[in-house]
BAFI-3210 file (N, C-alpha, C; in Angstrom, 3 decimals, decimal comma, padded with zeros to 6 digits):
// residues 271
n [1|2|3|4|5|6|7|8|9|10|11|12|13|14|15|16|17|18|19|20|21|22|23|24|25|26|27|28|29|30|31|32|33|34|35|36|37|38|39|40|41|42|43|44|45|46|47|48|49|50|51|52|53|54|55|56|57|58|59|60|61|62|63|64|65|66|67|68|69|70|71|72|73|74|75|76|77|78|79|80|81|82|83|84|85|86|87|88|89|90|91|92|93|94|95|96|97|98|99|100|101|102|103|104|105|106|107|108|109|110|111|112|113|114|115|116|117|118|119|120|121|122|123|124|125|126|127|128|129|130|131|132|133|134|135|136|137|138|139|140|141|142|143|144|145|146|147|148|149|150|151|152|153|154|155|156|157|158|159|160|161|162|163|164|165|166|167|168|169|170|171|172|173|174|175|176|177|178|179|180|181|182|183|184|185|186|187|188|189|190|191|192|193|194|195|196|197|198|199|200|201|202|203|204|205|206|207|208|209|210|211|212|213|214|215|216|217|218|219|220|221|222|223|224|225|226|227|228|229|230|231|232|233|234|235|236|237|238|239|240|241|242|243|244|245|246|247|248|249|250|251|252|253|254|255|256|257|258|259|260|261|262|263|264|265|266|267|268|269|270|271]
n.u [-005,347|-005,359|-003,954|-005,633|-005,854|-007,748|-008,759|-008,248|-009,338|-011,524|-013,727|-015,567|-014,430|-015,800|-016,107|-014,006|-012,836|-014,470|-015,233|-012,813|-012,042|-014,586|-014,288|-012,196|-013,007|-014,398|-013,050|-010,483|-006,869|-005,186|-004,910|-004,808|-003,276|-003,257|-001,414|-001,196|000,053|-000,953|000,884|002,822|000,307|-003,117|-004,448|-005,481|-004,676|-003,715|-001,754|000,555|-000,577|-002,950|-002,397|-001,583|-003,384|-005,058|-003,340|-003,424|-005,701|-006,351|-004,795|-004,003|-001,703|-000,252|000,030|001,344|001,086|002,861|001,940|003,414|005,333|008,919|009,372|011,094|012,082|009,627|009,868|010,678|009,034|006,119|007,568|007,512|005,012|003,475|003,684|003,560|004,765|005,886|005,360|006,734|006,566|008,135|008,272|008,328|010,405|014,065|015,945|015,756|016,985|017,906|015,916|014,449|016,666|016,670|013,833|014,724|016,309|014,605|013,249|011,184|009,089|009,414|008,219|007,585|005,892|004,289|002,590|-000,643|000,357|003,254|005,407|006,005|008,618|009,653|010,983|013,921|015,836|017,338|016,248|013,619|013,915|014,834|012,738|010,149|007,842|006,235|003,237|001,164|-000,538|-003,702|-005,623|-006,277|-003,880|-004,773|-007,292|-009,822|-012,403|-012,684|-012,923|-010,156|-007,849|-007,224|-005,284|-004,381|-004,120|-002,831|-000,395|000,342|000,696|003,082|004,829|005,564|006,381|009,065|009,642|009,955|012,142|014,104|014,278|013,652|011,605|009,465|006,583|003,454|001,228|-001,975|-003,712|-006,776|-009,741|-010,712|-012,838|-015,078|-016,412|-014,262|-011,433|-010,180|-008,920|-006,773|-005,880|-004,848|-003,496|-001,281|-001,032|-000,373|-001,389|-004,329|-005,273|-008,405|-010,894|-013,931|-014,692|-014,790|-015,711|-018,144|-019,719|-023,056|-022,791|-020,632|-019,408|-020,262|-019,044|-016,278|-015,982|-016,790|-014,396|-012,093|-012,928|-013,114|-010,460|-008,876|-006,798|-004,447|-002,055|-002,017|-000,025|002,434|001,935|001,742|003,725|006,162|004,932|005,888|007,082|005,867|003,515|003,313|005,331|006,520|004,245|003,775|005,936|007,187|007,364|010,369|013,080|015,643|015,680|013,732|012,325|013,323|012,490|010,135|008,965|009,906|008,938|006,465|005,919|006,664|004,138|002,397|001,313|-000,355|000,957|-001,242|-002,422|-001,622|000,631|002,008|004,255|004,002|001,608|-000,809|-001,455]
n.v [004,888|005,762|003,671|001,774|000,927|-000,945|000,095|-002,275|-001,513|-000,097|-002,083|-005,076|-006,688|-008,808|-010,788|-011,314|-012,678|-012,819|-009,766|-009,151|-010,898|-010,324|-007,401|-007,769|-009,056|-006,503|-005,185|-004,031|-002,929|-003,543|-003,891|-002,531|-002,214|-001,400|-001,506|-001,322|-000,215|001,013|003,131|004,467|004,773|005,436|003,511|-000,116|-002,544|-005,208|-008,205|-009,926|-012,354|-011,854|-010,362|-012,882|-014,206|-013,091|-012,413|-015,372|-015,098|-013,999|-012,973|-010,134|-007,360|-006,519|-003,858|-003,314|-001,179|000,834|001,813|002,180|002,918|002,054|000,372|-000,873|-003,304|-004,628|-005,440|-008,063|-009,611|-008,828|-009,058|-011,974|-012,893|-012,242|-009,683|-007,400|-004,602|-002,726|-000,069|002,565|004,840|008,034|009,597|007,803|006,602|006,602|005,513|006,161|005,293|002,774|000,974|001,053|-000,289|-002,559|-003,474|-003,816|-005,820|-008,053|-008,090|-006,722|-003,836|-000,542|002,074|005,278|007,120|010,076|012,033|013,772|016,083|016,397|017,965|017,847|018,679|017,773|015,676|014,532|014,929|012,290|010,334|010,188|009,657|006,751|005,316|003,374|004,504|007,460|008,136|010,142|010,564|011,652|011,999|011,978|009,729|006,609|006,653|006,082|007,294|010,285|013,328|014,442|016,223|019,964|020,286|018,882|018,156|020,531|019,282|017,169|018,591|019,409|017,952|016,240|018,041|018,324|015,160|014,994|017,060|016,295|014,135|011,694|008,575|008,550|006,906|008,330|008,265|008,581|009,025|008,395|010,095|009,621|009,472|008,133|010,744|012,456|011,950|011,982|014,768|014,414|012,609|014,277|016,208|015,265|012,276|008,689|006,642|004,862|004,934|003,847|004,078|003,731|004,713|002,643|000,263|001,287|001,735|001,753|000,253|-001,577|-002,587|-000,946|001,639|000,909|001,150|003,561|005,169|004,195|004,749|007,683|008,667|007,985|008,633|010,386|010,126|007,151|005,154|005,784|005,694|003,314|002,324|003,159|001,904|-001,114|-002,893|-003,306|-004,393|-006,356|-008,318|-009,384|-010,794|-012,873|-014,570|-017,168|-017,592|-019,085|-019,536|-021,037|-019,231|-017,985|-019,818|-020,976|-018,723|-017,889|-020,848|-020,484|-018,084|-019,455|-021,246|-020,239|-018,707|-021,204|-022,231|-023,771|-025,622|-026,064|-024,068|-021,682|-021,183|-019,274|-019,559|-021,818|-022,270|-022,370|-019,677]
n.w [-016,819|-013,599|-011,315|-009,350|-005,935|-003,258|000,181|002,776|005,153|005,619|005,297|005,289|008,457|009,568|007,802|005,820|003,473|001,621|001,303|-000,048|-001,713|-003,000|-004,019|-005,326|-008,131|-008,920|-009,946|-009,128|-008,866|-006,779|-003,487|-000,697|002,350|005,759|008,642|011,796|014,907|017,454|018,494|016,959|015,098|016,578|016,129|016,542|014,243|012,831|011,734|010,802|010,174|009,290|007,228|005,473|005,330|003,396|001,554|000,094|-000,552|-002,710|-006,016|-006,718|-006,532|-003,198|-001,247|001,467|004,232|006,513|009,615|012,157|015,043|014,616|011,761|010,412|011,926|011,060|008,136|007,669|008,463|007,150|004,312|004,381|004,897|002,777|000,792|-001,161|-001,610|000,287|002,622|004,059|007,246|007,103|009,333|011,031|010,967|012,435|010,423|007,239|004,868|005,477|006,503|003,954|002,322|004,000|003,261|000,234|000,315|000,792|-001,406|-002,501|-003,941|-002,772|-000,507|000,944|003,423|004,104|006,496|006,764|007,876|007,303|005,567|001,735|001,413|003,391|002,514|001,713|-001,558|-002,097|-000,883|-002,224|-004,756|-004,270|-003,702|-004,948|-004,727|-003,126|-000,909|000,049|002,756|003,290|005,228|008,272|010,283|010,352|010,437|008,529|006,089|006,152|004,633|002,431|003,081|002,460|001,228|-000,147|-003,141|-004,079|-002,505|-003,945|-006,616|-005,933|-004,971|-007,591|-009,105|-008,015|-008,554|-010,888|-011,539|-010,731|-012,630|-011,378|-011,372|-009,501|-007,802|-007,285|-004,534|-003,036|-000,810|001,150|001,467|-000,842|-003,785|-005,764|-007,206|-006,902|-007,947|-010,707|-010,526|-008,121|-009,803|-012,597|-010,985|-011,156|-009,198|-009,673|-008,316|-006,538|-003,125|-001,932|000,462|001,986|-000,404|-002,093|-000,231|000,841|-000,785|-002,474|-004,912|-005,544|-007,951|-009,631|-008,414|-008,757|-011,436|-011,627|-010,981|-012,537|-015,087|-015,009|-014,240|-016,464|-018,808|-020,653|-018,846|-018,321|-019,186|-018,748|-015,510|-015,012|-015,512|-013,824|-011,620|-012,418|-011,252|-008,740|-009,636|-011,278|-010,764|-008,130|-006,685|-008,253|-007,676|-005,793|-002,646|-001,468|-000,197|002,145|004,010|004,131|005,271|007,803|008,969|009,149|010,517|012,932|013,991|013,664|015,243|017,987|018,343|018,178|015,945|013,796|011,263|008,791|009,134|008,818|006,842|004,639|002,826|001,053|000,835|-001,763|-004,221]
ca.u [-006,108|-004,984|-003,782|-006,629|-006,292|-008,745|-007,950|-009,192|-009,352|-012,777|-013,995|-016,427|-013,128|-016,109|-016,482|-013,620|-012,138|-015,849|-015,097|-011,718|-012,549|-015,920|-013,739|-011,052|-013,918|-015,053|-011,614|-009,253|-005,830|-004,719|-005,055|-003,793|-003,458|-002,925|-001,275|-001,225|000,889|-001,361|001,644|002,413|-001,298|-003,889|-005,579|-004,681|-005,270|-003,750|000,016|001,119|-001,252|-004,169|-001,836|-000,851|-004,176|-005,049|-002,433|-003,907|-007,567|-006,217|-003,371|-003,028|-000,867|-000,469|000,727|001,431|001,248|003,270|001,891|004,034|006,944|010,371|009,351|012,532|011,210|008,192|009,832|010,750|007,420|005,798|007,615|007,285|003,439|003,284|003,183|004,319|005,106|005,963|004,947|006,515|006,090|009,108|007,859|008,524|012,186|015,138|017,631|014,907|017,325|018,087|014,750|014,862|017,802|015,800|012,948|015,241|016,953|013,620|012,878|010,082|009,137|009,706|007,444|007,906|004,870|004,161|000,813|-000,993|001,269|004,555|005,561|006,860|009,791|010,957|011,524|015,184|015,434|018,178|015,744|012,341|014,705|015,538|012,041|009,179|006,685|006,077|002,466|000,694|-001,654|-004,523|-006,414|-005,024|-003,564|-005,486|-008,819|-010,716|-013,740|-012,651|-012,400|-009,102|-007,205|-007,961|-004,262|-003,743|-004,344|-001,249|000,925|000,496|001,340|004,367|005,902|005,349|007,258|010,151|009,977|010,254|012,843|015,201|014,874|013,342|010,321|009,091|005,207|002,773|-000,053|-002,629|-004,379|-007,456|-010,494|-010,085|-014,049|-014,763|-016,204|-012,810|-010,581|-009,890|-008,774|-005,867|-004,327|-004,639|-002,410|000,060|-001,104|-000,148|-002,279|-005,337|-006,192|-010,020|-011,676|-015,044|-015,643|-015,530|-016,153|-019,074|-020,798|-024,193|-023,056|-019,207|-018,459|-019,902|-017,630|-014,795|-015,785|-016,181|-013,013|-011,630|-013,469|-013,026|-009,037|-008,512|-006,361|-003,093|-000,952|-002,295|000,982|003,049|002,270|001,809|005,417|006,620|004,978|005,824|007,535|004,854|001,670|003,648|006,620|006,897|002,955|003,804|007,119|006,737|009,049|010,946|014,536|016,065|016,149|012,350|011,619|013,602|012,048|008,283|008,807|010,159|007,667|005,207|006,922|006,746|002,523|002,313|000,514|-000,092|001,170|-002,447|-003,375|-000,696|001,802|001,889|005,640|003,893|-000,160|-001,113|-002,250]
ca.v [005,151|004,954|002,476|001,696|000,102|-001,100|-000,421|-002,892|-000,891|000,242|-003,539|-005,883|-007,773|-009,793|-011,685|-010,173|-013,299|-012,209|-008,527|-009,123|-011,436|-009,277|-006,223|-008,089|-009,264|-005,734|-004,479|-003,064|-003,184|-003,908|-003,700|-001,775|-003,070|-000,533|-002,343|-000,100|-000,787|001,737|003,616|005,720|005,278|005,260|002,393|-001,315|-003,266|-007,017|-007,797|-010,256|-013,830|-011,198|-010,218|-014,054|-014,963|-012,375|-013,005|-016,364|-015,552|-012,939|-012,627|-009,174|-007,111|-006,027|-002,745|-002,893|000,315|000,323|002,723|001,795|002,543|001,414|-000,001|-001,556|-004,869|-005,885|-005,735|-009,368|-010,479|-008,664|-009,804|-013,241|-013,084|-011,915|-008,263|-006,791|-003,771|-002,078|001,106|003,168|006,539|008,925|010,134|006,634|006,073|006,985|005,561|005,677|004,631|001,306|000,755|000,693|-001,527|-003,694|-003,456|-004,051|-006,873|-008,963|-007,992|-006,223|-002,618|000,000|003,230|006,368|007,956|011,137|012,099|014,978|017,266|016,495|018,843|017,085|019,158|017,130|014,603|014,214|014,108|011,533|009,342|011,079|008,824|005,362|004,942|003,371|005,164|008,168|008,244|010,973|010,429|013,329|012,176|011,721|008,430|005,956|006,958|006,537|007,743|011,596|014,086|014,797|017,598|021,023|021,496|017,769|018,653|021,235|018,667|016,275|018,953|020,363|016,107|015,700|018,851|018,270|013,862|015,251|018,145|015,291|012,791|010,130|007,602|007,621|007,307|009,294|007,501|009,699|007,940|008,814|010,695|009,488|008,948|008,441|012,113|013,349|011,015|012,657|015,727|014,185|012,192|015,782|016,887|013,970|010,814|007,697|005,673|006,046|004,352|004,063|002,327|004,317|004,991|001,663|-000,637|001,830|002,864|000,990|-000,572|-001,668|-002,384|000,945|002,856|000,583|001,518|005,214|004,990|003,613|005,602|009,208|008,705|007,522|009,618|010,217|010,047|005,927|004,074|006,433|005,314|002,077|001,640|003,626|000,634|-002,518|-004,339|-003,771|-004,425|-007,576|-009,201|-009,971|-011,431|-013,825|-015,352|-017,844|-017,615|-020,225|-020,068|-021,368|-018,325|-017,283|-021,040|-020,595|-016,976|-018,497|-021,946|-019,370|-017,494|-020,069|-022,179|-018,628|-018,429|-021,913|-021,569|-025,179|-025,903|-026,216|-023,042|-020,614|-021,318|-018,558|-020,014|-023,179|-022,489|-022,516|-018,967]
ca.w [-015,726|-011,889|-010,537|-008,062|-004,783|-002,085|001,088|003,187|006,373|005,966|004,847|006,887|008,649|009,792|006,653|005,542|002,781|000,787|001,023|-000,269|-003,385|-004,307|-004,524|-006,288|-009,091|-009,234|-010,969|-008,710|-009,031|-006,083|-001,852|000,623|004,111|006,627|009,754|012,779|016,132|018,485|019,221|015,943|014,891|017,558|016,213|016,200|013,147|012,058|011,678|009,136|010,093|008,449|005,414|004,682|004,533|002,213|000,208|-000,257|-001,173|-003,588|-006,525|-006,781|-005,691|-001,500|-000,430|003,216|004,511|007,741|010,344|013,034|014,659|014,175|010,838|010,352|012,288|010,465|006,944|007,175|008,670|005,809|003,043|004,333|005,096|001,133|000,484|-002,822|-001,780|001,896|002,569|005,826|007,499|007,635|010,450|012,266|010,901|012,758|009,255|006,488|003,816|006,219|005,784|001,881|002,357|004,580|001,646|-001,366|000,635|000,277|-002,923|-002,514|-003,660|-001,480|-000,579|002,010|003,413|004,755|007,292|005,758|008,697|007,001|004,257|001,148|000,948|004,691|001,741|000,842|-002,876|-002,607|-000,365|-002,985|-005,986|-003,979|-003,541|-006,043|-004,398|-001,727|-000,171|000,550|003,509|003,130|006,558|009,794|010,348|011,169|010,199|006,857|005,818|006,307|003,414|001,905|003,471|001,714|000,712|-000,988|-004,578|-003,917|-002,557|-005,163|-007,778|-005,603|-005,371|-009,296|-009,703|-007,651|-008,971|-011,937|-011,188|-010,241|-013,176|-010,956|-011,599|-008,481|-008,318|-005,764|-004,130|-002,614|000,384|002,158|001,081|-002,672|-004,128|-007,586|-007,442|-006,746|-008,184|-011,467|-009,524|-007,980|-011,095|-013,094|-010,032|-010,702|-008,830|-010,329|-007,527|-005,372|-002,488|-001,893|001,142|002,113|-001,511|-002,576|000,589|001,473|-001,986|-002,772|-005,701|-005,576|-009,053|-010,052|-008,306|-009,015|-012,862|-011,841|-010,438|-013,641|-016,223|-014,318|-014,414|-017,796|-019,767|-021,047|-018,149|-017,677|-019,522|-017,323|-014,480|-014,899|-016,145|-012,637|-010,246|-012,727|-010,237|-008,242|-010,519|-011,996|-009,928|-006,627|-006,485|-008,877|-007,393|-004,881|-001,511|-000,821|000,215|003,020|005,389|004,784|005,923|008,804|010,234|009,754|011,126|014,249|014,735|014,071|016,752|018,975|018,579|018,309|015,137|012,918|009,757|008,268|009,355|008,077|005,751|002,426|001,709|000,658|000,409|-003,194|-004,050]
c.u [-005,193|-004,709|-004,694|-006,779|-007,183|-008,422|-009,046|-009,719|-010,769|-014,235|-014,197|-015,150|-014,385|-016,445|-015,400|-012,670|-013,523|-015,655|-013,543|-011,890|-013,628|-015,358|-012,860|-011,655|-014,298|-013,855|-010,633|-008,533|-004,959|-005,185|-003,996|-004,159|-002,554|-002,140|-000,359|-000,519|000,044|-000,240|001,498|000,792|-001,942|-004,989|-004,400|-005,391|-005,179|-002,124|-000,011|000,210|-002,390|-003,461|-001,332|-002,105|-004,868|-004,807|-002,707|-005,344|-007,212|-004,012|-003,111|-002,629|-001,384|-000,015|000,513|001,803|001,495|002,979|001,976|005,652|008,176|009,812|010,210|012,583|010,362|008,853|009,731|009,938|006,772|005,921|007,044|005,898|002,882|002,892|004,171|005,136|004,846|006,625|005,980|006,378|007,756|009,455|008,740|010,028|013,459|016,195|016,272|015,606|017,606|016,792|014,608|015,205|016,975|014,983|013,662|015,485|015,912|012,508|011,570|009,958|008,837|009,101|007,500|006,358|004,831|002,725|001,302|-000,353|002,387|004,851|005,990|008,049|010,984|011,572|012,564|015,121|016,538|016,934|014,614|013,082|014,977|014,185|011,257|008,457|006,748|004,509|001,850|-000,549|-002,473|-005,681|-005,618|-005,149|-004,407|-007,110|-009,144|-011,930|-013,587|-012,416|-011,051|-008,906|-007,286|-006,601|-003,423|-003,548|-002,701|000,049|001,344|001,469|002,918|005,506|005,603|006,365|008,744|010,673|010,825|011,682|014,757|014,955|014,260|012,186|009,769|007,662|004,567|001,260|-000,572|-003,166|-005,467|-008,594|-011,040|-011,732|-013,899|-015,321|-015,266|-011,203|-009,500|-008,839|-007,136|-004,806|-004,299|-003,210|-001,157|000,321|-001,098|-001,655|-003,234|-005,487|-007,306|-010,164|-013,124|-015,677|-015,958|-016,068|-017,869|-020,066|-021,924|-024,278|-020,981|-018,501|-018,869|-019,111|-016,619|-014,455|-015,755|-015,063|-012,022|-011,428|-013,019|-011,747|-008,425|-007,816|-004,757|-001,623|-001,108|-001,074|002,332|003,232|002,183|002,834|006,365|006,272|004,495|006,049|006,669|003,397|002,721|004,943|006,632|005,497|003,095|004,871|006,779|007,833|009,108|012,068|014,946|015,502|014,581|011,763|011,661|013,077|011,026|008,096|009,201|008,920|006,573|005,353|006,480|004,792|002,407|000,787|000,814|000,377|-000,195|-002,810|-003,283|000,622|001,960|003,359|004,809|002,183|-000,673|-002,035|-003,579]
c.v [005,381|004,122|002,441|000,895|-000,098|-001,189|-001,067|-002,699|-001,096|-001,146|-004,466|-006,777|-008,908|-011,198|-011,377|-010,956|-012,524|-010,932|-008,415|-009,437|-010,267|-008,011|-006,572|-008,076|-008,604|-004,949|-004,312|-003,773|-003,795|-003,702|-003,316|-002,397|-001,995|-001,239|-001,305|-000,857|000,702|002,554|004,290|006,456|005,217|004,470|001,054|-002,542|-005,181|-006,908|-008,985|-011,938|-012,628|-011,179|-011,557|-014,542|-014,231|-012,350|-014,245|-016,784|-014,413|-013,106|-011,143|-008,760|-006,729|-005,134|-003,005|-001,963|000,133|001,386|002,455|002,437|001,636|-000,136|-000,738|-003,120|-005,415|-005,785|-007,399|-009,880|-010,327|-009,205|-011,592|-014,215|-012,661|-010,526|-007,740|-005,691|-003,028|-000,400|001,910|004,478|007,239|009,605|009,100|006,351|006,560|006,872|005,694|004,923|002,917|000,818|000,322|-000,039|-002,684|-003,995|-004,335|-005,321|-008,516|-008,701|-007,585|-004,165|-001,753|001,499|003,942|007,077|008,788|011,698|013,474|016,568|017,650|017,002|018,021|017,734|018,554|015,818|014,496|013,832|012,808|010,450|009,192|009,682|007,261|004,964|004,588|004,177|006,635|008,181|009,269|010,412|011,695|013,271|011,883|010,392|007,546|005,869|007,263|006,972|009,322|012,010|014,388|016,436|018,341|021,483|019,894|017,814|019,532|020,308|017,405|017,198|019,082|019,141|016,056|016,563|018,477|016,183|014,516|016,131|016,768|014,312|011,636|009,172|006,957|007,882|007,592|008,561|008,832|008,511|008,255|009,772|010,362|008,414|009,111|009,707|013,251|012,857|011,671|013,579|015,166|013,568|013,545|016,784|016,757|013,052|009,887|006,258|006,087|004,953|005,029|002,853|002,721|004,606|004,059|000,626|000,065|002,571|001,363|000,653|-000,385|-001,786|-000,872|001,935|002,391|000,957|002,979|005,853|005,131|004,781|007,163|009,546|008,380|008,312|009,219|009,961|007,779|004,908|004,362|006,013|004,127|001,172|002,238|002,710|-000,584|-003,259|-004,230|-004,441|-006,360|-008,866|-009,852|-010,985|-012,985|-014,670|-015,478|-017,245|-018,814|-020,749|-020,055|-020,456|-017,777|-018,536|-021,017|-019,627|-017,648|-019,575|-021,672|-018,893|-018,356|-021,078|-021,381|-018,495|-019,913|-022,388|-022,985|-024,870|-024,699|-024,549|-021,481|-021,149|-020,294|-018,921|-021,327|-023,083|-022,142|-020,987|-018,524]
c.w [-014,683|-011,864|-009,476|-007,220|-003,581|-000,755|001,920|004,688|006,479|005,088|006,181|007,256|009,732|008,801|005,256|003,962|001,551|000,565|000,068|-001,898|-003,944|-004,777|-005,843|-007,984|-009,733|-010,264|-010,435|-009,122|-008,024|-004,558|-001,277|001,699|004,919|007,992|010,936|014,496|017,528|019,398|018,000|015,306|016,000|017,900|016,629|015,059|013,076|011,806|010,462|009,234|009,066|006,966|004,644|004,453|003,654|001,275|-000,605|-001,070|-002,831|-004,709|-006,706|-005,751|-004,168|-001,318|000,984|003,662|006,005|008,488|011,637|013,446|014,795|013,316|010,293|010,671|011,773|009,208|006,603|007,493|007,553|004,713|002,987|004,445|003,200|000,357|-000,605|-002,404|000,077|001,846|003,631|006,308|007,834|008,948|011,435|011,893|011,317|011,254|007,926|005,136|004,276|006,072|004,217|001,701|002,718|003,248|000,507|-000,502|000,295|-000,615|-003,072|-003,110|-002,260|-001,793|000,839|002,385|003,966|005,264|006,562|007,021|008,507|005,026|002,773|000,988|002,769|003,420|001,201|-000,600|-003,052|-002,242|-001,891|-004,100|-005,770|-003,472|-004,813|-006,170|-003,084|-001,337|000,614|001,337|003,488|004,291|007,347|010,099|011,006|010,843|009,144|006,678|006,210|004,857|003,503|002,350|002,643|000,982|-000,007|-002,569|-004,668|-003,550|-003,200|-006,577|-007,385|-005,640|-006,512|-009,662|-009,690|-008,234|-010,474|-012,526|-011,336|-011,115|-012,728|-011,724|-010,471|-008,582|-006,885|-005,944|-003,339|-001,828|001,648|001,754|-000,827|-002,912|-005,481|-008,513|-008,007|-007,839|-009,448|-011,172|-008,857|-009,098|-011,836|-012,487|-010,274|-010,061|-009,738|-009,460|-006,579|-004,773|-002,209|-000,537|001,193|000,559|-002,328|-001,523|000,734|000,456|-002,334|-003,506|-005,803|-007,216|-009,806|-009,804|-008,220|-010,918|-012,574|-011,566|-011,923|-014,531|-015,778|-014,335|-015,562|-018,885|-020,092|-020,127|-018,009|-018,122|-018,413|-016,091|-013,769|-015,047|-014,770|-011,763|-011,333|-012,065|-009,370|-008,854|-010,538|-011,365|-009,257|-006,117|-007,418|-008,539|-006,312|-004,027|-000,961|000,028|001,882|004,586|005,654|005,594|007,382|009,857|010,172|010,137|012,634|014,330|014,357|015,344|017,977|019,333|018,335|017,500|013,844|011,720|008,628|008,047|009,001|007,998|004,554|002,294|000,999|000,312|-001,291|-003,234|-004,970]
res [m|a|i|i|a|a|s|i|l|d|a|d|h|s|r|l|e|h|e|v|t|r|v|a|a|a|g|v|d|a|f|s|l|d|v|m|d|g|h|f|a|p|r|i|t|f|g|e|y|v|v|a|r|i|r|n|w|t|d|l|p|l|e|v|h|l|m|v|e|r|p|e|g|w|v|q|r|m|s|d|a|g|a|d|m|i|v|f|h|l|e|a|a|s|h|p|f|g|v|v|e|a|i|r|e|e|r|r|a|a|g|v|a|l|t|l|d|t|s|v|e|a|l|a|d|d|l|l|a|a|v|d|l|v|n|l|v|a|v|p|v|g|f|g|g|n|a|s|a|p|d|t|l|e|r|v|s|r|l|r|e|r|v|e|a|i|g|a|r|t|a|i|e|v|d|g|g|v|k|p|s|n|a|h|r|y|v|a|a|g|a|d|m|l|t|v|g|t|g|i|y|h|a|p|d|v|d|e|a|v|r|a|l|r|d|s|t|r|g|p|e|d|e|r|a|r|t|r|l|r|e|f|l|s|v|p|s|s|r|p|v|d|d|a|a|r|r|e|r|l|d|s|v|r|e|a|l|d|i|p|r|n|v|w|d|p|l|t|t|a|r]
***
């Protein structure tokens, strides 16, 4: 089955802990957290404080999708907060390989995202091979609840052909417009990971929605998808972050923002 990531963009943020724990209990594989800065994306969502809180509420892997300008400046902060994969936008990065290198230095999985207006051919082969995942955003950046763009299946197929042609192990994610009724089509086209927002959080029965997503995407590509994303699914979220450099960075951020350690300390709080 495809890897199912729940997007908290469409959750009820007034009771976010409940929204995270109930969807984790329903059986999703991961969570996707959309960080928007009001510049690259026309909305503002949240920063590292909320990522750190969610990290403390679940042991499931966290994908942090940076819909921000100058993503290189966000990598350390999101790593310290508990991100397991950091995805940045090709359109926002002046030096995409530099962003990938910064993510690797933090020992996190690296992904690159393309807006629905960016052709998959804009992604160079060497960058395609350098990342763990390509996120194909299928709706306008920053807005969940829309139907996916009509050419999404074609984009997935073309990208899968390119990945196979260069012999890479890069996973493909579809982000936006995924529902239990259409999930199987994306997997058949070559997607490994499906990020679902309203299809889970606005469903009449969350447990049934997740079950339908898993059942409808079950097939012969299951093991290959999980192999491509093994690092994201298993390693970082179980590894404590306690080295001196991260402690120094976190303490400086906390001091600057006047946040007491007992309120926000993702480096020591039990997960």
